[in-house]
C-alpha positions in Angstrom: 21.8 23.9 47.7 21.2 24.7 44.1 21.0 22.7 41.0 18.7 20.1 39.4 15.2 19.3 40.6 14.8 17.1 43.7 12.7 14.0 43.2 10.0 13.5 45.9 8.4 10.0 46.1 4.7 10.0 46.9 1.7 7.7 46.8 -0.6 8.4 43.9 -3.8 9.1 45.9 -5.3 12.6 45.8 -4.5 13.0 49.5 -0.9 11.8 49.2 -0.3 14.1 46.2 -1.8 17.1 48.1 0.3 16.6 51.2 3.4 15.9 49.2 2.8 19.0 47.2 2.7 21.1 50.4 6.1 19.6 51.5 7.5 20.1 48.0 6.8 23.8 48.1 8.4 24.1 51.6 11.5 22.1 50.5 11.8 24.2 47.3 11.8 27.4 49.5 14.5 26.0 51.8 16.8 24.6 49.1 16.2 27.0 46.2 15.7 24.0 44.0 12.6 22.8 42.1 10.9 19.7 43.5 9.2 17.3 41.2 6.6 14.7 42.5 7.3 11.1 41.5 4.1 9.1 42.0 4.6 5.5 43.1 1.9 2.8 43.4 2.1 0.8 46.6 0.6 -2.6 47.3 -1.7 -1.0 49.8 -3.1 1.2 47.1 -3.9 -1.7 44.7 -5.1 -4.4 47.1 -8.8 -4.5 48.1 -8.1 -6.6 51.2 -8.4 -5.2 54.6 -5.2 -3.8 56.1 -4.8 -6.4 58.8 -4.9 -9.1 56.1 -2.1 -7.6 54.0 0.4 -6.8 56.7 -0.8 -3.5 58.1 -0.3 0.0 56.9 3.4 -0.6 56.3 2.2 -1.8 52.9 1.7 1.9 52.0 5.4 2.8 52.5 7.4 -0.2 51.4 7.4 0.7 47.7 8.4 4.4 48.5 11.2 3.2 50.7 12.5 0.8 48.0 12.6 3.6 45.5 14.6 5.7 48.0 17.1 2.9 48.7 17.5 2.4 44.9 18.1 6.1 44.4 15.1 6.6 42.1 13.8 9.4 44.4 15.7 11.8 46.7 13.2 11.9 49.5 9.7 10.7 50.3 6.7 11.9 52.2 4.5 9.5 54.2 1.6 9.9 56.6 3.5 9.3 59.8 0.8 6.9 61.1 1.6 4.6 58.1 5.3 4.3 59.0 6.5 1.2 60.8 7.9 2.0 64.3 11.2 0.1 63.7 14.0 2.2 62.2 15.2 1.6 58.7 19.0 1.0 58.4 19.4 3.0 55.2 16.9 5.8 55.7 16.5 8.7 58.2 13.3 10.5 59.4 14.7 13.9 58.4 11.7 16.0 59.2 8.4 15.9 61.0 6.6 19.2 60.0 4.0 20.9 62.2 1.2 18.6 62.8 -2.3 19.0 61.3 -5.4 18.5 63.4 -5.0 14.9 64.9 -8.7 14.3 65.5 -11.0 11.9 63.9 -14.2 13.3 62.3 -17.7 12.1 61.4 -19.3 12.6 58.1 -22.9 11.6 58.5 -26.2 11.8 56.6 -28.4 14.8 57.3 -25.5 16.6 59.1 -25.9 14.4 62.1 -23.4 14.5 65.0 -22.3 11.4 66.8 -24.7 12.0 69.7 -27.6 12.4 67.1 -27.1 9.0 65.3 -30.1 6.8 65.8 -29.9 3.3 67.3 -28.9 0.8 64.7 -26.8 3.4 62.8 -24.2 1.9 60.5 -20.8 3.6 60.8 -18.0 2.8 58.3 -14.3 2.8 59.1 -11.3 0.8 58.1 -9.8 1.0 61.6 -10.0 -1.5 64.4 -9.0 1.4 66.7 -11.9 3.5 65.7 -14.3 0.5 65.9 -13.2 -0.3 69.5 -13.7 3.2 70.7 -17.0 3.9 68.8 -18.5 0.6 70.1 -17.3 1.4 73.7 -18.8 4.9 73.4 -22.1 3.5 72.2 -22.2 0.9 75.0 -21.4 3.5 77.7 -24.3 5.7 76.5 -26.8 2.9 76.1 -26.7 3.2 72.3 -26.7 0.5 69.6 -24.5 1.1 66.5 -22.9 -1.2 63.9 -19.4 -0.5 62.8 -18.8 -1.6 59.2 -15.3 -2.2 57.8 -14.5 -0.2 54.7 -11.5 0.6 52.4 -10.9 3.2 49.8 -10.0 6.8 49.2 -11.8 9.8 50.6 -14.3 10.0 47.7 -15.1 6.3 48.1 -15.7 6.5 51.8 -17.8 9.6 51.7 -19.7 8.0 48.8 -21.0 5.3 51.2 -22.9 8.0 53.1 -24.1 10.0 50.1 -25.4 6.7 48.5 -27.3 5.9 51.6 -25.4 2.6 52.2 -24.1 3.9 55.5 -25.3 6.4 58.0 -21.8 7.8 58.7 -18.1 7.3 58.1 -15.2 8.2 60.3 -12.1 9.8 58.7 -9.0 11.7 59.8 -9.5 15.5 60.1 -6.0 16.1 58.7 -6.6 14.3 55.4 -9.9 16.2 54.8 -8.2 19.5 55.6 -5.3 18.8 53.1 -7.7 18.0 50.3 -10.0 20.9 51.1 -13.0 18.9 52.1 -13.3 19.7 55.8 -16.5 21.5 55.0 -18.2 18.1 54.7 -17.5 17.2 58.3 -20.6 17.0 60.5 -18.8 16.3 63.8 -15.3 16.6 65.1 -14.8 13.7 67.5 -13.3 14.7 70.9 -10.1 12.9 71.7 -11.8 12.0 75.0 -14.2 9.9 72.9 -11.9 8.6 70.2 -8.1 8.8 70.6 -6.4 9.1 67.2 -3.8 6.7 65.8 -0.2 7.3 66.9 1.2 10.0 64.7 -2.1 10.8 63.1 -2.1 14.2 61.4 1.7 14.3 61.1 3.8 13.8 58.0 7.1 12.0 57.8 9.8 13.1 55.4 12.4 10.4 54.8 15.7 10.4 52.9 18.9 8.4 52.6 21.2 8.4 55.6 24.0 9.1 53.1 22.6 12.4 51.8 23.9 14.6 54.5 23.3 17.8 52.6 19.6 17.0 52.0 19.2 15.8 55.6 20.5 19.2 56.8 18.1 21.1 54.5 15.0 19.0 55.4 15.8 19.5 59.1 14.6 23.1 58.6 11.0 21.7 58.1 11.1 19.9 61.4 8.9 21.0 64.3 10.5 19.9 67.6 7.2 19.8 69.6 5.5 17.7 66.9 8.5 15.3 66.7 8.6 14.9 70.5 4.8 14.2 70.6 4.8 11.6 67.8 8.0 10.0 69.1 6.3 9.4 72.4 3.1 8.0 70.7 5.1 5.7 68.4 7.2 4.5 71.3 4.1 3.5 73.1 2.9 1.6 70.0 6.3 -0.1 69.6 6.5 -1.0 73.3 3.1 -2.6 73.1 4.5 -4.7 70.3 1.4 -3.7 68.3 1.2 -3.4 64.5 -0.1 -0.3 62.7 -3.6 -2.0 62.4 -3.9 -3.0 66.1 -6.7 -1.2 68.0 -4.2 1.3 69.7 -4.9 5.0 70.0 -2.4 7.5 71.4 -2.0 11.2 71.6 0.7 13.4 73.2 -0.4 17.0 73.7 1.3 20.0 75.3 0.0 21.5 78.5 0.6 25.2 78.6 0.4 27.9 81.2 -0.4 30.9 79.0 2.4 31.1 76.4 4.7 28.8 78.4 4.6 25.1 77.6 4.9 23.3 80.9 4.4 19.6 80.4 3.5 16.9 77.9 0.6 14.5 78.5 0.5 11.2 76.7 -2.7 9.2 76.5 -3.1 5.7 75.2 -5.9 3.3 74.6 -6.2 -0.4 73.6 -9.4 -2.2 73.2 -11.3 -5.1 71.8 -12.9 -4.3 68.4 -16.3 -4.8 69.9 -15.6 -2.2 72.5 -16.5 -4.4 75.5 -13.0 -4.0 77.1 -10.8 -0.9 77.0 -7.5 -0.1 78.7 -7.1 3.6 78.7 -4.4 5.4 80.7 -2.4 8.6 80.6 0.9 10.0 82.0 2.2 13.5 82.3 5.8 14.7 82.5 8.2 17.4 81.4 8.3 18.1 77.7 10.9 15.7 76.4 14.1 17.5 75.4 15.7 14.6 73.6 14.6 11.7 71.4 15.4 9.2 74.2 13.2 11.2 76.7 10.3 11.0 74.3 10.8 7.3 73.8 11.0 6.8 77.6 7.6 8.5 78.0 6.0 6.1 75.6 7.6 3.0 77.1 6.5 4.1 80.6 2.9 4.3 79.6 3.0 1.1 77.6 4.4 -0.7 80.7 1.4 0.5 82.8 -1.1 -0.5 80.0 0.5 -4.0 79.7 0.2 -4.4 83.5 -3.5 -3.6 83.1 -4.0 -6.4 80.5 -3.5 -4.5 77.2 -1.6 -7.4 75.5 -4.7 -9.6 75.6 -6.9 -7.0 73.8 -4.9 -6.7 70.6 -6.0 -8.8 67.8 -2.6 -8.5 66.1 0.8 -8.6 67.7 3.9 -7.4 65.7 6.4 -10.1 65.0 
């Protein structure tokens, strides 16, 4: 592939521009063509309402997808956790590159760790999933914390701590790594304490189903292990019929015996936002060799979680 510049659609935030820039460099190497970023403002970027009120995180990708369908951009980069689980008739998920750190992290005053936070600590997060698990953690350890809903970019969220308005905020490690601010992290939260969102840390590269040449080129950026893991996680989310803002955590990781990858373990959690009730289960099986096998792993765990009462714990059900 040679010729004119490829147009990459991206959200305008500092984080989106940073991660899209990394993909642009990789695509340019693969195709031999320059890649220009086309910033697009989404409704999710301009609204100050909480995500659950404006339709979930799909509001961050709708404008990008519309630009793709209209041919205004050649491909787009999303945070995979923002992508609705239902497939799009006119677009294809052409690549899921190697995943960044999927964990959540704490940025707290006085370099405090989660275990150091005093009773009554105010922790900011925009995620019902994080709230459910943080409140459950606190209750299990005889602690008293208050989770405070917040919105905004990385600077805004960290600003709540530096201004003294909050004791701590919880963010995704991947985003901080991509904008070069991981040095501000005071605690990396174990996935045994807080399971990340399905697909957290992974990027989604989408393009038109009709652009077969670009699909083939973008496929070189795809990481099969990452794709299998996030496919299982998103299958769990879809089978629970939960929207992106429902309090659902999921993580598929590879279990290795030395250099040989043996199995994949999928963990899922659903909880009430106040943390009083959690359904947390896991399943382990062979590393999925096909898309359908990865989907089946997610559906299997979702079925077990629903049997344990998961449906009643989600504040929002997808329509």
